[in-house]
C-alpha positions in Angstrom: -4.1 42.1 1.3 -2.2 38.8 1.7 1.7 38.9 1.7 2.8 36.9 -1.5 5.7 34.5 -0.7 7.8 32.1 -3.0 8.6 28.8 -0.8 11.3 26.5 -1.8 11.6 23.8 1.0 12.8 20.4 1.3 10.5 17.0 -0.5 9.3 14.6 0.9 7.5 14.0 4.6 10.2 12.0 7.0 12.2 15.2 8.1 11.9 17.0 10.8 11.8 20.7 8.8 9.2 19.0 6.6 6.8 18.5 9.8 7.4 21.7 10.7 6.6 23.8 7.6 3.6 21.0 6.8 2.3 22.7 10.4 2.6 26.1 10.0 1.1 25.7 6.2 -2.0 24.3 7.4 -2.7 27.1 10.2 -5.6 29.4 9.8 -3.2 32.3 10.7 -1.1 31.3 7.7 -3.5 30.8 5.3 -5.1 34.2 5.9 -2.6 36.0 5.9 -0.1 34.2 3.2 -0.9 34.0 -0.5 2.1 31.1 -0.6 3.5 29.3 -3.7 5.4 26.1 -2.5 8.2 24.7 -4.5 9.2 21.5 -3.0 12.7 20.5 -5.6 14.0 16.9 -6.4 16.2 15.2 -9.0 19.1 15.0 -9.8 21.3 18.7 -10.3 25.0 17.3 -9.3 27.7 18.6 -12.1 27.9 21.4 -14.6 24.4 20.2 -16.3 22.6 19.2 -13.3 22.9 22.9 -12.6 22.3 23.7 -15.7 18.9 21.8 -15.1 18.1 23.4 -11.6 18.5 26.7 -12.9 15.5 25.8 -15.7 13.7 24.5 -13.2 14.1 27.5 -10.9 13.3 29.6 -13.8 10.1 27.8 -15.0 9.1 27.5 -11.0 9.6 31.2 -10.2 8.0 32.0 -13.4 4.7 30.2 -12.7 4.8 31.9 -9.4 4.4 35.3 -10.9 8.5 36.4 -10.1 7.2 36.9 -6.3 9.9 39.5 -4.5 9.5 37.5 -1.2 11.8 34.3 -1.1 11.5 31.5 1.9 14.6 29.1 1.2 13.9 26.6 4.1 16.7 23.7 2.5 20.1 22.2 3.2 23.1 24.7 3.2 24.5 23.8 -0.2 21.3 23.4 -2.1 20.0 26.1 -0.5 22.5 29.3 -1.4 22.5 27.6 -4.9 18.7 28.1 -5.2 18.9 31.7 -3.6 21.6 32.5 -5.8 19.4 31.7 -8.7 16.6 33.1 -7.8 18.6 36.5 -7.2 19.8 36.7 -10.6 15.9 35.8 -11.9 14.5 38.9 -9.7 13.8 38.1 -5.8 14.6 41.3 -4.0 14.5 39.6 -0.1 15.7 36.6 0.6 15.0 35.0 3.5 17.2 31.6 4.1 16.0 29.6 7.4 19.2 27.2 9.2 17.9 23.7 10.8 20.8 22.5 11.3 23.5 23.3 14.3 26.5 21.6 12.1 27.4 20.1 9.1 29.3 17.1 8.3 32.4 19.0 6.6 32.7 21.9 8.6 36.6 22.2 7.6 36.3 22.1 3.8 36.6 24.5 1.2 33.2 23.8 -0.3 31.6 24.7 3.5 33.5 27.7 3.8 32.4 28.6 0.5 28.3 28.4 0.7 28.6 29.5 4.4 29.9 32.6 2.9 27.8 33.2 0.1 25.0 31.9 2.8 25.8 34.9 4.8 26.2 37.3 1.4 22.6 36.2 0.0 20.5 36.2 2.9 18.5 39.3 3.4 17.1 37.8 6.8 18.7 34.8 8.2 16.7 32.9 10.4 17.6 29.6 12.8 16.3 27.4 15.3 19.1 27.6 17.9 22.3 29.9 17.9 24.3 27.0 16.8 22.5 26.9 13.9 23.0 29.8 12.8 26.5 29.7 13.5 26.5 26.4 11.5 24.8 27.8 8.2 26.1 32.1 8.2 29.1 31.9 10.8 27.0 34.4 13.3 25.1 34.2 16.4 21.5 35.2 16.9 23.0 39.2 17.2 22.4 38.7 13.4 20.2 36.1 12.7 16.6 35.9 14.1 15.4 32.6 16.2 12.2 30.8 14.8 12.9 27.3 17.4 10.8 24.4 16.0 7.7 25.4 18.0 5.1 22.7 17.6 1.1 23.1 17.2 0.8 21.0 20.5 -3.2 20.8 21.1 -3.1 19.0 17.2 -0.6 16.9 19.0 -2.9 15.5 21.2 -5.9 15.9 19.4 -4.1 13.4 16.6 -2.9 11.0 19.6 -6.7 10.5 20.3 -8.2 9.8 17.0 -6.0 6.4 17.2 -8.7 3.9 17.3 -8.6 1.4 20.2 -8.0 -1.7 18.5 -4.7 0.1 17.0 -3.6 0.7 20.4 -3.9 -2.5 21.4 -2.0 -3.7 18.9 0.5 -1.3 19.6 1.0 -2.0 23.5 0.7 -5.3 23.1 4.1 -6.0 21.9 5.0 -3.8 25.1 2.8 -4.2 28.0 4.3 -4.1 31.1 7.9 -3.7 29.9 9.9 -0.6 30.3 10.2 1.2 26.3 12.7 3.1 24.9 13.0 4.6 21.2 15.0 6.2 19.1 13.1 8.1 16.2 13.8 10.0 13.4 15.8 9.1 10.3 18.1 6.6 10.2 21.7 8.4 9.1 24.7 9.3 10.7 23.8 12.4 12.5 21.1 10.8 14.5 24.1 8.3 15.7 21.3 5.2 16.7 24.2 3.2 17.0 25.0 4.5 20.3 21.4 3.7 21.3 21.8 0.6 20.4 24.9 -0.5 22.4 23.7 1.4 25.9 20.4 -0.4 25.7 22.8 -3.6 24.9 24.5 -2.9 28.0 21.6 -1.9 29.8 19.8 -4.9 28.4 22.9 -6.8 30.2 22.6 -5.6 33.3 19.0 -5.9 33.3 17.9 -9.3 32.1 14.9 -9.5 34.2 13.6 -6.0 33.2 12.2 -7.0 29.9 12.6 -3.9 28.2 12.3 -3.3 24.5 14.4 -1.1 22.1 11.9 0.8 19.5 13.4 2.1 16.4 10.8 4.1 14.8 12.3 5.6 11.1 13.8 4.7 7.8 17.4 5.6 6.4 20.8 4.6 4.7 21.6 3.1 7.7 18.5 0.8 8.7 20.2 -2.9 7.6 23.1 -2.0 9.4 21.2 -1.2 12.3 19.3 -4.4 12.2 22.7 -6.3 11.5 24.3 -4.5 14.5 21.2 -5.6 17.0 22.1 -9.1 15.2 25.5 -9.4 16.0 24.8 -7.9 19.9 22.0 -10.9 20.1 19.6 -8.1 21.1 17.2 -8.2 17.9 14.7 -10.0 19.7 13.8 -6.8 22.0 14.3 -4.5 19.5 11.8 -3.7 17.1 11.9 -1.8 13.7 8.7 0.2 13.1 9.9 1.7 10.1 8.4 5.4 8.7 5.3 6.2 10.7 3.1 9.2 9.8 1.9 9.0 13.6 4.7 8.9 16.1 2.5 11.0 18.8 0.8 7.7 19.2 3.7 5.7 19.9 4.8 8.9 22.3 2.0 8.5 24.3 0.9 4.8 24.0 4.0 2.8 23.5 7.3 5.0 24.5 8.4 5.8 28.4 11.7 7.2 27.3 13.2 8.7 24.3 17.0 8.7 23.6 18.6 11.3 21.2 22.5 10.4 21.4 22.8 12.8 18.2 25.8 13.8 16.6 24.6 16.8 14.7 20.9 18.4 15.3 18.9 21.4 15.1 16.4 21.7 17.3 14.3 18.6 17.3 10.7 18.5 17.4 10.3 15.2 18.5 12.4 15.7 22.2 9.6 18.2 22.7 6.7 16.4 21.6 7.9 13.7 23.7 8.2 16.0 27.0 4.8 17.0 26.3 3.0 13.5 26.4 5.0 12.8 29.5 8.3 10.8 27.9 11.6 10.5 29.9 14.4 11.6 27.6 18.1 11.1 27.2 19.7 13.9 24.9 23.3 14.6 24.0 25.1 17.8 24.1 23.7 18.2 19.9 20.5 18.8 21.2 19.8 22.8 22.3 19.2 23.0 26.0 16.2 24.9 25.6 14.6 22.2 24.0 14.5 20.8 27.4 11.7 22.4 28.8 10.8 19.4 31.3 13.2 19.5 33.9 11.9 16.3 35.8 11.7 14.4 32.6 15.1 15.7 30.9 18.4 14.3 31.3 21.8 16.0 28.6 24.7 14.2 29.0 28.4 15.5 27.7 29.8 12.3 26.5 28.7 9.7 23.6 30.0 6.9 25.9 27.7 3.6 25.5 28.3 3.1 29.3 27.5 6.2 30.6 24.1 6.0 28.5 23.0 2.7 30.0 24.0 4.0 33.4 21.1 7.1 32.8 19.1 4.5 31.2 19.0 2.2 34.6 18.3 5.3 36.8 15.8 6.2 34.9 14.1 3.1 34.3 14.3 2.3 38.1 11.2 5.1 38.0 8.8 2.8 36.3 6.9 3.1 33.5 5.5 6.4 32.2 1.8 6.8 33.6 -0.2 8.3 30.5 -1.0 12.2 31.4 -1.3 15.3 29.2 1.4 17.5 29.6 0.3 19.4 26.4 -0.9 22.0 28.3 2.7 22.8 30.3 4.1 22.6 26.7 2.0 25.1 24.9 2.9 27.5 27.1 6.3 27.8 26.2 7.5 31.1 25.5 9.2 29.6 22.4 7.7 26.5 21.6 4.0 28.1 21.4 2.7 27.5 18.2 0.5 30.6 18.2 3.4 33.1 19.0 5.7 31.0 16.8 3.2 31.8 13.9 3.1 35.3 14.4 6.9 35.7 14.7 7.0 33.9 11.5 4.8 36.0 9.8 6.6 39.0 11.0 9.8 37.7 8.7 7.6 37.8 5.6 7.5 41.4 4.8 9.1 42.7 1.6 12.1 44.7 1.7 13.8 47.1 -1.0 17.5 45.9 -0.2 19.0 43.2 -3.0 
């Protein structure tokens, strides 16, 4: 008999948690084992009237789902807590909350502390992509939360990169041919700190004018325009390519990118770091990236400081090794005990059993 679960998760397609859940929901084991009702709430739910609209939306969606007793909430802290509390009132018996973020922007504020205490109290099962993300959302370590990293179906990833047409590959590689290519990939928001990547690239370019390197910025977000202005002010706009949001990032990682830069301020367990290593890209990351995401010691560097000069020197060191050789590192990634989708799906399904605890 299939497990009946009411999933509440992020709307849209641009974030790592969305990509992760889309991958999970399409997996054969999930489809065979779970009768899922998936809700992606969106709208203006601010203020007292907004909370009333949210409660009505919860009530309506929960009724359509047949008042399923097991609820899986994968949302930001405040929104997730609000929905989890409403669903508890409406009759949910087992509430599972999933944390994807290690730190939040206002960790000292009263509202944050209140929501974190509520999350810890409401969640019957606490799930986190890393120990830091467990502490970030629930205020506890992995002794009270289940570790569930952002596992990846690396075979599907590789097959998808094979599906790109030769013409599309030529078009992509023509812009970066024979050049060492750095990239920042993700939502252009404060937590990704792409400004540091741009500053470091500007210093690297100043010291290596003959290298002809490029910086690819893949993604969209609230800081996109300010990043373009910054590139123009630094005089590097000719060597920085803004690609916008793409649904085939694996093609960029396989055919164009030599080194991924992740100078993030806040992260959970970013999929793109693991995907880049699987495609043989070097990765330079900040301390915000959990160490267990760096499974290729020959490719990964974790820097303790967010200093553009330090990053530029590391970029020079990596670039001296030359452009990467396109190869298949998927099998190495697939055998990783934390990132294997086969094991990850089994762990995930094991969380979905109902309980009688309120």
